[in-house]
C-alpha positions as CSV (number, residue, x, y, z in Angstrom):
1,X,9.6,39.4,112.3
2,X,10.2,36.3,114.3
3,X,10.6,37.3,118.0
4,X,13.9,35.4,118.5
5,X,15.5,36.8,115.3
6,X,16.7,40.1,116.7
7,X,19.1,38.6,119.4
8,X,20.4,36.1,116.9
9,X,21.3,38.9,114.4
10,X,23.0,40.9,117.2
11,X,25.1,37.9,118.2
12,X,26.2,37.2,114.6
13,X,27.1,40.9,114.1
14,X,29.3,40.7,117.2
15,X,31.1,37.6,116.2
16,X,31.7,38.8,112.7
17,X,32.9,42.3,113.7
18,X,36.2,43.2,111.8
19,X,38.1,44.2,114.9
20,X,37.4,40.9,116.6
21,X,38.3,39.0,113.5
22,X,41.5,41.0,113.2
23,X,42.4,40.2,116.8
24,X,41.9,36.5,116.3
25,X,43.9,36.6,113.1
26,X,46.7,38.5,114.8
27,X,46.8,36.0,117.6
28,X,46.9,33.1,115.2
29,X,49.4,34.7,112.8
30,X,51.7,36.4,115.3
31,X,54.7,34.1,114.8
32,X,54.0,34.1,111.1
33,X,54.1,37.9,111.1
34,X,57.4,37.8,113.0
35,X,58.8,35.5,110.4
36,X,57.6,37.8,107.6
37,X,59.2,40.8,109.3
38,X,62.6,39.0,109.7
39,X,62.5,37.9,106.1
40,X,61.7,41.4,105.0
41,X,64.3,43.3,106.9
42,X,67.1,40.7,106.7
43,X,66.5,39.5,103.2
44,X,69.5,39.3,100.8
45,X,68.2,42.2,98.7
46,X,67.4,44.6,101.6
47,X,70.2,44.2,104.2
48,X,74.0,43.8,103.9
49,X,75.8,42.9,107.1
50,X,79.1,44.1,105.7
51,X,78.0,47.8,105.7
52,X,78.1,49.6,109.0
53,X,75.1,51.6,110.2
54,X,75.0,55.3,109.7
55,X,75.7,57.8,112.5
56,X,73.2,59.3,114.9
57,X,70.0,60.7,113.3
58,X,71.0,59.1,110.0
59,X,74.1,61.3,109.5
60,X,77.4,60.2,108.0
61,X,79.1,60.3,111.4
62,X,80.5,57.3,113.2
63,X,78.3,54.6,114.5
64,X,77.8,54.9,118.2
65,X,77.9,51.7,120.2
66,X,77.0,51.8,123.9
67,X,78.6,49.1,126.1
68,X,77.7,47.7,129.6
69,X,79.0,44.8,131.6
70,X,77.6,42.5,134.3
71,X,80.4,40.8,136.3
72,X,79.1,37.4,137.3
73,X,82.2,36.0,139.1
74,X,86.0,36.5,139.5
75,X,87.5,33.0,139.9
76,X,91.2,33.5,140.6
77,X,93.8,36.3,140.9
78,X,97.3,34.8,140.3
79,X,100.3,36.7,141.7
80,X,102.9,34.6,140.1
81,X,101.3,34.7,136.6
82,X,100.0,38.3,137.1
83,X,96.5,37.5,135.7
84,X,92.9,37.1,136.8
85,X,89.9,35.2,135.5
86,X,86.5,36.7,135.2
87,X,83.1,35.6,133.9
88,X,80.8,38.3,132.7
89,X,77.8,39.1,130.6
90,X,78.9,41.5,127.8
91,X,76.3,43.8,126.1
92,X,76.4,46.2,123.2
93,X,73.6,48.4,121.9
94,X,73.5,50.5,118.8
95,X,71.0,51.8,116.2
96,X,70.7,50.4,112.7
97,X,68.0,52.3,110.8
98,X,67.9,49.6,108.1
99,X,66.3,47.2,110.7
100,X,63.2,49.3,111.5
101,X,59.9,47.4,111.3
102,X,56.2,47.7,112.0
103,X,55.4,46.6,115.5
104,X,51.7,46.1,114.7
105,X,50.4,48.4,117.4
106,X,52.9,47.3,120.1
107,X,52.1,43.6,119.6
108,X,55.6,42.9,118.3
109,X,58.0,44.3,121.0
110,X,61.2,42.9,119.5
111,X,62.7,40.3,117.3
112,X,65.2,37.7,118.6
113,X,68.2,36.2,116.8
114,X,70.9,33.8,117.9
115,X,73.1,34.1,114.7
116,X,75.3,37.2,115.0
117,X,76.4,36.9,111.3
118,X,72.9,38.0,110.2
119,X,73.5,41.6,111.2
120,X,76.4,44.0,111.3
121,X,78.5,43.6,114.5
122,X,81.1,45.9,116.0
123,X,84.7,44.5,115.8
124,X,85.4,44.8,119.5
125,X,88.2,42.8,121.1
126,X,89.7,42.6,124.6
127,X,93.1,44.2,124.5
128,X,94.6,42.5,127.6
129,X,93.1,39.1,127.0
130,X,95.2,35.9,127.4
131,X,92.5,33.3,127.0
132,X,88.8,33.3,126.5
133,X,85.8,31.1,125.6
134,X,82.1,31.3,125.0
135,X,79.5,29.2,126.9
136,X,77.5,26.7,124.8
137,X,75.7,24.6,127.5
138,X,72.9,23.8,127.0
139,X,72.5,26.3,124.2
140,X,74.9,29.1,123.1
141,X,74.5,31.9,125.7
142,X,74.0,34.6,123.2
143,X,71.1,36.6,121.8
144,X,70.4,39.6,119.6
145,X,67.3,41.7,120.0
146,X,66.0,44.0,117.3
147,X,63.6,46.7,118.4
148,X,61.0,48.4,116.1
149,X,63.0,51.7,116.0
150,X,66.1,49.9,114.7
151,X,67.9,49.5,118.0
152,X,70.0,46.3,118.3
153,X,70.9,44.7,121.7
154,X,73.7,42.1,121.6
155,X,74.3,40.1,124.8
156,X,76.7,37.2,125.4
157,X,78.2,35.4,128.4
158,X,82.0,34.9,128.2
159,X,84.9,33.8,130.4
160,X,88.2,35.6,130.1
161,X,91.7,35.3,131.5
162,X,93.2,38.8,131.5
163,X,96.7,40.1,132.3
164,X,97.1,42.2,135.4
165,X,100.5,43.8,135.9
166,X,101.1,44.1,139.6
167,X,103.3,46.2,141.8
168,X,104.3,43.9,144.8
169,X,106.5,46.4,146.7
170,X,104.0,46.4,149.6
171,X,103.0,42.7,149.4
172,X,101.1,41.4,151.3
173,X,99.8,44.8,152.4
174,X,99.1,46.0,148.9
175,X,96.3,47.0,146.6
176,X,96.2,46.0,143.0
177,X,94.4,47.6,140.0
178,X,93.4,45.1,137.3
179,X,92.0,46.5,134.1
180,X,89.6,45.2,131.5
181,X,90.3,47.0,128.1
182,X,88.0,46.8,125.1
183,X,88.8,48.4,121.8
184,X,87.9,48.4,118.1
185,X,90.2,46.3,116.0
186,X,89.6,47.7,112.5
187,X,87.2,50.6,112.6
188,X,88.7,53.9,113.4
189,X,87.0,56.6,115.4
190,X,85.8,58.1,112.1
191,X,83.5,55.1,111.6
192,X,83.0,53.6,115.1
193,X,82.9,55.0,118.6
194,X,82.4,53.0,121.8
195,X,80.7,54.8,124.7
196,X,79.7,53.6,128.2
197,X,76.0,53.2,128.7
198,X,74.6,56.0,130.7
199,X,73.5,55.3,134.2
200,X,75.1,52.1,135.5
201,X,77.5,50.8,132.8
202,X,79.1,48.1,135.1
203,X,77.2,45.9,137.5
204,X,78.8,43.4,139.9
205,X,77.0,40.4,141.3
206,X,76.0,40.6,144.9
207,X,78.0,38.7,147.5
208,X,81.1,38.4,145.3
209,X,83.6,36.3,147.2
210,X,87.3,36.1,146.4
211,X,89.8,33.8,148.1
212,X,92.4,36.4,149.2
213,X,91.1,39.7,147.9
214,X,88.3,42.1,148.3
215,X,86.9,44.2,145.5
216,X,86.8,47.7,146.9
217,X,85.5,49.6,143.9
218,X,85.6,49.9,140.1
219,X,86.0,52.8,137.7
220,X,85.1,53.2,134.1
221,X,87.2,55.3,131.7
222,X,88.2,55.8,128.0
223,X,91.5,54.7,126.6
224,X,91.6,55.7,122.9
225,X,94.8,54.6,121.2
226,X,96.6,56.1,118.2
227,X,98.7,54.0,115.9
228,X,100.1,54.6,112.4
229,X,96.9,53.4,110.9
230,X,94.6,55.8,112.8
231,X,92.9,56.4,116.1
232,X,90.7,53.6,117.7
233,X,88.0,53.8,120.3
234,X,88.7,52.1,123.6
235,X,87.0,51.5,126.9
236,X,88.4,50.3,130.1
237,X,87.2,49.2,133.6
238,X,89.7,49.4,136.5
239,X,89.0,46.9,139.3
240,X,90.6,47.9,142.6
241,X,91.4,44.8,144.8
242,X,92.6,44.9,148.4
243,X,94.5,41.9,149.6
244,X,93.1,40.2,152.7
245,X,95.7,40.3,155.5
246,X,94.2,37.6,157.8
247,X,95.5,34.8,155.5
248,X,99.0,36.0,155.6
249,X,98.9,36.8,159.3
250,X,98.1,33.1,160.0
251,X,100.3,31.5,157.4
252,X,103.4,33.7,157.5
253,X,103.6,36.3,160.3
254,X,102.6,34.2,163.3
255,X,104.8,31.2,162.3
256,X,107.8,33.5,161.7
257,X,107.3,35.1,165.2
258,X,107.1,31.7,166.8
259,X,110.4,30.6,165.1
260,X,112.2,33.6,166.4
261,X,110.9,33.1,169.9
262,X,111.9,29.4,169.8
263,X,115.4,30.4,168.7
264,X,115.6,32.6,171.8
265,X,115.0,29.6,174.1
266,X,118.7,28.7,173.7
267,X,119.5,31.8,175.8
268,X,118.1,30.0,178.9
269,X,119.9,26.8,178.3
270,X,123.2,26.0,180.1
271,X,126.2,27.1,178.1
272,X,127.7,23.7,178.5
273,X,124.7,22.0,176.7
274,X,126.3,22.3,173.4
275,X,124.3,19.6,171.4
276,X,121.0,21.0,172.6
277,X,121.8,24.6,171.7
278,X,123.3,23.8,168.4
279,X,120.4,21.6,167.4
280,X,117.9,24.2,168.4
281,X,119.7,27.0,166.5
282,X,120.3,25.0,163.3
283,X,116.7,23.7,163.2
284,X,115.1,27.1,163.6
285,X,117.5,28.6,161.0
286,X,116.7,25.9,158.5
287,X,113.0,26.1,159.2
288,X,113.1,29.9,158.7
289,X,115.0,29.4,155.4
290,X,112.4,26.9,154.2
291,X,109.6,29.3,155.1
292,X,111.2,32.1,153.2
293,X,111.7,29.9,150.1
294,X,108.1,28.8,150.3
295,X,106.9,32.4,150.3
296,X,109.1,33.3,147.3
297,X,107.9,30.3,145.4
298,X,104.4,31.7,145.4
299,X,105.5,35.1,143.9
300,X,107.1,36.1,140.6
301,X,110.8,36.9,140.6
302,X,111.0,40.7,140.7
303,X,113.9,43.0,140.8
304,X,112.8,45.1,143.7
305,X,112.5,44.4,147.4
306,X,109.1,43.5,148.8
307,X,107.7,44.2,152.2
308,X,107.6,40.5,152.9
309,X,111.3,40.2,152.0
310,X,112.0,42.8,154.7
311,X,110.0,40.8,157.3
312,X,111.5,37.5,156.5
313,X,115.0,39.0,156.3
314,X,114.7,40.5,159.8
315,X,113.3,37.2,161.2
316,X,116.1,35.3,159.6
317,X,118.6,37.8,161.1
318,X,117.3,37.2,164.6
319,X,117.4,33.4,164.2
320,X,120.9,33.6,162.8
321,X,121.9,36.0,165.6
322,X,120.8,33.6,168.3
323,X,122.9,30.9,166.8
324,X,125.9,33.2,166.4
325,X,125.5,34.4,170.0
326,X,125.8,30.8,171.2
327,X,129.0,30.4,169.1
328,X,130.5,33.6,170.5
329,X,129.5,32.7,174.1
330,X,130.9,29.2,173.7
331,X,134.2,30.5,172.3
332,X,134.5,33.1,175.0
333,X,133.7,30.5,177.7
334,X,136.3,28.0,176.4
335,X,138.9,30.8,176.1
336,X,138.3,31.8,179.8
337,X,138.6,28.2,180.9
338,X,141.8,27.7,178.8
339,X,143.2,30.9,180.3
340,X,142.5,29.8,183.8
341,X,144.0,26.4,183.2
342,X,147.2,28.0,181.7
343,X,147.4,30.3,184.7
344,X,147.1,27.3,187.1
345,X,149.8,25.4,185.2
346,X,152.1,28.4,185.3
347,X,151.7,28.8,189.0
348,X,152.4,25.1,189.6
349,X,155.5,25.2,187.5
350,X,156.8,28.3,189.4
351,X,156.1,26.5,192.7
352,X,157.9,23.3,191.6
353,X,161.0,25.1,190.3
354,X,161.4,27.4,193.4
355,X,164.2,26.4,195.9
356,X,164.0,26.7,199.7
357,X,167.0,29.0,200.8
358,X,167.2,27.5,204.4
359,X,168.3,24.1,203.2
360,X,171.3,25.3,201.0
361,X,174.1,25.6,203.8
362,X,173.6,22.0,205.0
363,X,174.2,20.3,201.7
364,X,178.1,20.8,201.5
365,X,178.5,19.6,205.1
366,X,176.6,16.5,204.4
367,X,178.7,15.8,201.4
368,X,182.0,16.3,203.4
369,X,180.9,14.0,206.2
370,X,180.0,11.4,203.6
371,X,183.5,11.7,202.1
372,X,185.1,11.3,205.5
C-alpha cells in the first residue's frame, strides 16, 4: 500500500462520520426544523384554538393558568378621580398537551410566536379597569413561548388606568389601598382556574418613584365571584400607598400657620388705627378662604369631614376671631368714649343750671331802687 494512503483514509472517515454529518445538517436545518415543528403542531388538522386544554395530568378538570406580574411604573394617583395609572408586564403560563414536540436532544428549547390567535388563550380581563392599551413601538410588545413539554408562556406589556376607591377621612395623613383585579370573563371555575405563580408572583421595579406617595407593600389574594351564571376565578393585588406628608406641610400647613400669626398682628396695633386693623383682618380672612377653596378643588366632593377640613376650619376660626375681636374692642372703646362724653355734658348742664343762693336777696332791692 502507498505509504501516504493510510492517513488520507483516516481523514476521509472522520469527515464522513454520520454524527458529524448529522451535526452539520442540524446546524444548517435548525430554522427549517423549527418551521416544520410549528406547522406540525399548529396545523389546521392537528390543533383547534377554540378548545381549551385539558386539566392537570391530562384529566377532565379545569385548565390551570398561573399568573405573575412585573410592575414597571406607576405614573399617577388621582385623588379627585379616584384612579391610578400603572404600566406592567403581564404573564400567564399553562400546559397544553396538544403542543408537545420533539426538542431534538435539547437543541430546540422553545418556539416563539407573536400571534396570540394561533393558540388557545385564557379569557382574562381586568375587573376595575377604566382605560388600557397595548404597546406597539417598535414592534408589538408581546410574545408566546411554547416549550417541548407543552407549557405555554404568554407575556405582554400593557398600560392601565384602574379605579381606586379612597377613604379620605384622614387626608393628608392617610394610607390608600388600590387593587388590581383579574378575572375570567366566560370560563367558570369548572373549566378555568387562575392561580398565582409560586415563589414571587408580583415583582416591582427597583427605585419606584411616585410624586406624593410611597408604595409600602403589596399583597396577593383570590377574589372568586359568584353570579347567576356560575362561579368565576379571580385574582387580585392590593397595593398599599402611604401619602407623603412633606408636600402638604410646605404647601398647606405652614402657609395656614403664617396666615393665623399675621392675623394676630392686629392685636399690637393701636385701637384707633381702624383702617390698618380692618385691612389686615379682611385680607387674612380672604386669603384663608382662598386657601381652603384651593384645597377642596383638588379633592372630590365627599359627604364626610376630612382631617384637612378640621385644620382649615380651625385656622379660619382663628383668623375670623381676630377680626371679630377688633370689632368688639372698637365698639367697646367707642361706647366708653361716648359714655364719658355724655357724663361730661351732663355735669356741665348741671353746673350751668345751678343758682348761687347768696345773690338772691339783693335782686328785689335793686329792682325797688330802680323803680324809685
